[in-house]
N, C-alpha and C positions, 0 to 999 in steps of 0.2 A: 700852228705855231704854239698856241696856248698848251696843247697836249704835250709837246716836246719840252716846253718850259717846266711844266709840272713834273714830268718824268725826270728832268735834270735835277730839280730841287730834291725829289725823293732819293735819287741816287747819291746826292751829296750829304743829306742830313738824316735820312732814315731809310729803312728798307721795308717794303710792304709785305707783312707776314700773314700767314693763315693761322689765326689763333683759335684754339679749341674753346668752345663755350663752357667746358668744364672748368678751365682755369679762370675764365672771366667770372663764372659763378662764385668761385672761391674768393676772388678779389672783391667783388661787390659785397658779398656777405661779410667778409672780415672788416671791410671799411665801415659798413653800417654798424657793426658791433663796436668797432674802435671809436668812431665819432660819438655814438650814443653814450658810451661809458665815460670817455675822457671829457666830453663837454659837460656831462652831468657832474663829474668830479670837479671840474674847473669852476663851474658857476654855483654849485650847491654845497660843496665841501670846502668852506673858506675859513673855518676856525682852526688855524694851524698852531696849536699849542704844544705839540709834541714833535719837534723836528725829526725827520727820518730821511734816510737816503741822501739825495742831492741837497735836501733842505738842511742837512747838517753842515754843508759847505757854503751854502748861499741862503740868505734870508728870503725865503719864498713868499713871505707876506706881501712883499712888493709886487710879486707876480700875480697874486690873487686879487689885486685891487686895481681899479681904474683902467687906464688905457692898455697897459701891458697884458691884461687878461684877454682883451679883445684881439690884440696882436697875435697872441698864442693861438687863440681860437681860429683866426683867419689863416695863419700858417698851417694849422692842422687840416682845415678844409681844402686849402689849395694843394697841399701835399697829397691828400687823399684823392683828389681829382687827378693829379698827375699819375698816381699809382694805378688807378682804374684804367686810365688810357695808356699805360705802359710807357710813360715818358721819363727819361733820365732816371731809370729805375735804381741804379746804384746810389745816387745822391738822394733820391726820394725815399727809399726804404730806410736809409740811415737817418734822414731827417725825422721820419715818422717814429722810428725807434727812440731817438733822442727826446722828442716831444713827449712821447709816452712815458719815458723814465722820469721826466720832470713832473708831469701832471700826477703820475702815480705816487711819486714821492710826496707831493703836496697832499694827496688824498690820505696817505698813511700818516702824515703829520697831524691829521685831525684826531688820531687815536684809533681809527678804523684799520683793521688788518684783514683786508679782503683778498690777499694773495694775487695782486694784479701784475706781478712781474712777467708772467707768461706772455702778455700782450707785447711788451717791449722785445722779448726774446724771439717771438715769432717773426717780427719784422727785421730784427738784427740777423736772424738766420737767412732770411731772404736777401738781405744786403750782402752777406757772405757769398750766397749763390751767384748773384750778379757780379760781385767783385772778382770771384774766381773765374767766372766766364770771361770777363773783360781782360783778365791777366793771362788767360790760356790754361789755367790750372784745371778748371771744371769744363768738361767737354759736352755735358748734357744738361743744358740750362733748364729745359722743359721738365726734366726729372728732379733736378737739384732744388729748384725753387719751391717744390712741394715736399721733397724728401727731407731737406734740412729743417723746416719747421716741424715736420712729423718727428724727427729725431729729438728735437727740443721737447715736444709734447710728451713723447714716450719717456724721456729722461725725468721729467717732472713727476709723472705717475710712479716711475720706478723708485725714485728717491723718497717719495712719500711712503711707499710700502717698505722700503729699506729702513727708514726712520722708525716705523712701527716695530719692525723685527728687532732693531737695535735696542729700543727702549723697553719693549715688553716681551719680545720673543713670541713663542706660541701662546703665552698667557693672554695675548691680545684677544683671542677668540675662545679661550677656555676659562681660566679662573677670573679674568677681568670682565667677562661678558655681563654678569649681573649688575655691575656698577654703571653700565650704560643707561640703566633706568633713571639713575640720579642725574646723569648728564642730560638726558631728554627733558626731565623736569626743569633743570636749570635753564636750558635753552628756551623752552617755551615760556617759562615764567619771566625771563628777561624780556622777551618780546611782549609779553602781557604787560609788564611794567612800563614799557615804552609806548604801547598803543592803547592800553586800557581795554582790549578786546577780551571779553569773558570766553568767547569761543576758543581763543588760543589757549587759555588756561585749562578748559575742559579737554581740548584735544591733546594737550601735553600729558594730562593725567591719564587719559584713556590709553595713549600709546605706551606710557611708562608701565602701566598695569599689565598691558598685553605682553610687553617685553619681559617683565619679571615672571609672568606665568607661563611663558613659552620660551624657555632658555635654549632648548635644542635648535629650533629653527633660527633663533637669534644668533646662536654660535655659528650656524651654517652660513648665515648672511655675512657675518663678520669675516669668516674664513674665505668665502667667495670673493668678497671685496678686496681682501689682502692679496689673494692669488691674482686677481685682475691687475692690481697695481704693480706687483712684482714682475708679472709677465707682460708688461706694457710694450716691450720691444717687439712683440708680435705684430704691432702696427706697421713695422718696417718691412715685413716679408713681401707682401703684395697688396694690391688695391682691394681685392675681394676680402682678404683676411682683415684688412684695416676697416673695411665697411662693417663686417660682422663684429669685430672687437670693439669698434666705436659704438655700436648698438649696445653691447654689454656695459661699456663704461657709462653710457648715457643712462641706462637703467640703474646703475650704481648711484649716480648723482641724484636721480629722482628718488631713490630709496633713502639716501642721506637727507634730502630735503624733507621728505615725509616724516622721517623718524626724529631727526635732530634739528630740523628747521634751519639747515645751513645750506646756503647757495652761493657758489663761487662762479659767477658768469664769466669772469676773465680766464678761467680754466676750462670750464665746460663748453662754452660756445666755440672757442677756437678749435678744440678737439673735435666737436661735431662737424664744423665746417671743413676741416682737413681730412676727416675720415669718412663721413657720411655724405657731405656736400648736399644738403637738403634742397637747395635751389635747383641744382643740376638734376637731381632725382625727380623733382616735380616737373621739370621741362621734359625729361625722358618720358614720364608718365603721360603728360599731355600729348606728346608726339605719338606715343604708342596708341593712345585712345583715338587720335585723329587719323591713324593709319599711315603715318609718315615714318621715315627711317629714324632709328634711335640716335645715331651719331649726328651731331650738329657741328657744322663748321661756320665760322664767321670771317668774312673776308674784308670787313670794313674797319679794322683796327690796325694801327701801325705803332711802332715804338722806336724811340731814338736811342 
């Protein structure tokens, strides 16, 4: 009787689905990134002197103090748990996107411009995928919940490249290339002023000197980066191309960090998760080394 009761409950409120571990790897990875970044912003970026985004409409200082801050954090953790276990996904993804918009607006209100908007857009894109599926517009939820965020990620890179072409044209990697040595010095010296680390000062000087003395490879690097950004819609062709192109974009981010000391985790990490999916690749490698099949199915998750 207990068996039939449980089966009846499942039939009424959920259906028992076979969820691929690849999708679960994406969800767990993006939730870890989301919670780490947003909770850091919420608890450690509290000096909101320059209202931005939502904080232009609402006084966010009340949200960064006392009980409300803990309520927002609790809502974020609960929503993240619902997201991982695929529960009420339309409402959950919208809630996460809304919380992300509020917290990222608070972070930007401190004067920091870390380009965190992509986090909110990734979850809003998933909200659209689930909303379309519920309304009968989207017929392939398994594809759309990954494809929609990939479209947003590709658009962000494409628009970044388009902005460079619009402002500088081909001069971005030709006549403007020598001036990047000054930008390198500025970035490293700003970090030196903040941290007091003499190593950063020396590193910035060494990289700027190398850049000034090797303009041809420097121009090639700038050109290659611009091509990668403008051609970002290659990510949407298929999974194999997305994996390879994601590797190139990751290399570009590493190069930007090493030369200009700029790191945008809210852009780079979602891109890596949706294109390369490192957790899933590690699981594949582990199963390959252990002599088990590469494809993994998980039968113990359900969604409402």
